[in-house]
PLY file of the C-alpha trace (Angstrom):
ply
format ascii 1.0
element vertex 121
property float x
property float y
property float z
element edge 120
property int vertex1
property int vertex2
end_header
90.35 126.52 143.80
93.53 124.77 143.07
94.59 123.56 139.76
94.13 119.71 139.55
97.03 119.79 136.65
99.68 122.10 137.62
102.07 121.15 135.15
99.32 120.26 132.24
100.91 118.36 129.05
101.88 120.57 126.20
99.95 120.67 123.10
101.30 118.37 120.60
102.59 119.83 117.14
101.46 118.08 114.07
102.53 117.93 110.54
100.34 116.45 107.64
101.62 114.00 105.00
101.72 116.58 102.29
104.25 118.69 104.29
106.05 115.45 105.20
106.63 114.31 101.45
107.85 118.04 100.74
110.51 117.85 103.57
111.41 114.25 102.52
112.08 115.57 98.98
113.97 118.84 99.77
115.64 118.67 103.19
115.84 115.28 104.72
119.29 116.25 106.29
117.48 118.72 108.83
114.80 116.40 110.39
114.79 113.13 112.47
112.38 110.80 111.78
110.91 108.19 114.08
108.46 105.41 113.31
107.08 103.94 116.40
105.40 100.80 114.93
106.40 97.24 115.32
108.69 95.76 113.21
105.85 93.24 111.67
104.35 96.50 110.66
107.74 97.90 109.40
107.75 94.75 107.24
104.29 95.14 105.54
104.93 98.92 104.98
107.56 101.50 105.48
108.76 104.99 104.39
112.61 105.24 103.87
114.77 107.34 106.34
112.58 106.71 109.54
114.33 105.38 112.41
112.33 102.27 114.19
111.70 102.83 117.65
108.80 100.41 118.70
106.87 101.14 121.90
107.02 97.57 122.82
110.69 97.86 123.05
110.64 101.22 124.99
112.98 99.75 127.74
115.72 98.93 125.38
116.00 102.40 123.61
114.63 104.87 125.86
117.52 105.09 128.33
119.81 106.47 125.49
117.21 108.75 123.31
119.00 111.94 124.15
122.32 110.75 122.69
120.74 108.62 120.00
118.95 111.80 118.52
119.33 115.58 118.85
117.04 117.02 121.29
116.94 120.53 119.35
116.43 119.20 115.97
112.89 118.87 114.37
111.77 115.36 115.18
108.77 113.87 113.25
107.03 110.67 114.86
104.87 108.34 112.72
102.91 105.38 113.46
100.00 103.70 111.65
97.28 106.32 112.11
98.74 108.99 114.81
97.78 107.57 118.21
100.77 105.76 119.34
103.11 108.38 117.64
101.15 111.03 119.82
102.10 109.29 122.86
105.86 108.99 121.80
105.76 112.83 121.01
104.43 113.83 124.56
107.13 111.49 125.98
109.90 113.00 124.11
108.67 116.60 125.17
109.12 115.57 128.53
112.76 114.20 127.85
113.63 117.88 126.46
112.99 117.44 122.91
111.76 120.93 121.74
110.60 120.69 118.02
108.46 117.29 118.01
105.56 116.74 115.63
103.26 114.16 115.18
102.47 112.82 111.80
98.70 113.32 111.41
97.16 110.12 110.02
100.49 108.15 110.13
101.38 105.94 107.39
97.85 105.15 106.63
97.27 108.84 105.28
100.54 108.80 103.61
99.83 105.51 101.51
96.25 107.13 100.60
97.49 110.79 99.79
101.17 110.69 98.65
102.21 107.17 97.67
99.87 104.32 96.83
102.63 102.35 96.50
103.10 101.97 100.27
100.93 99.21 100.91
97.77 99.99 103.32
96.94 97.73 106.15
0 1
1 2
2 3
3 4
4 5
5 6
6 7
7 8
8 9
9 10
10 11
11 12
12 13
13 14
14 15
15 16
16 17
17 18
18 19
19 20
20 21
21 22
22 23
23 24
24 25
25 26
26 27
27 28
28 29
29 30
30 31
31 32
32 33
33 34
34 35
35 36
36 37
37 38
38 39
39 40
40 41
41 42
42 43
43 44
44 45
45 46
46 47
47 48
48 49
49 50
50 51
51 52
52 53
53 54
54 55
55 56
56 57
57 58
58 59
59 60
60 61
61 62
62 63
63 64
64 65
65 66
66 67
67 68
68 69
69 70
70 71
71 72
72 73
73 74
74 75
75 76
76 77
77 78
78 79
79 80
80 81
81 82
82 83
83 84
84 85
85 86
86 87
87 88
88 89
89 90
90 91
91 92
92 93
93 94
94 95
95 96
96 97
97 98
98 99
99 100
100 101
101 102
102 103
103 104
104 105
105 106
106 107
107 108
108 109
109 110
110 111
111 112
112 113
113 114
114 115
115 116
116 117
117 118
118 119
119 120
């Protein structure tokens, strides 16, 4: 029997909001932070130091992603709950990014567990 998926997608690594909070406090210089939410979502709630790359604007920023960001650097991707960021993680890995992590629970989990001053929506 032949494999229906000769090149199955790699599993997406994850990080939790507690680990993100520690990283933001200690070694911000060594990580790349991407928020794939839409601009109107950023207006409601955001975490400093994240680069906004909305999925709806994919055609505008995707051609230059490998020059905007370092494919070898640790890259943490966030959205509202973790679904859109998982899609982005998968795409980044297909582009050759080697250390990509999805933020489990997204900004919603960050608001609830780490920083209640970040609005929940």
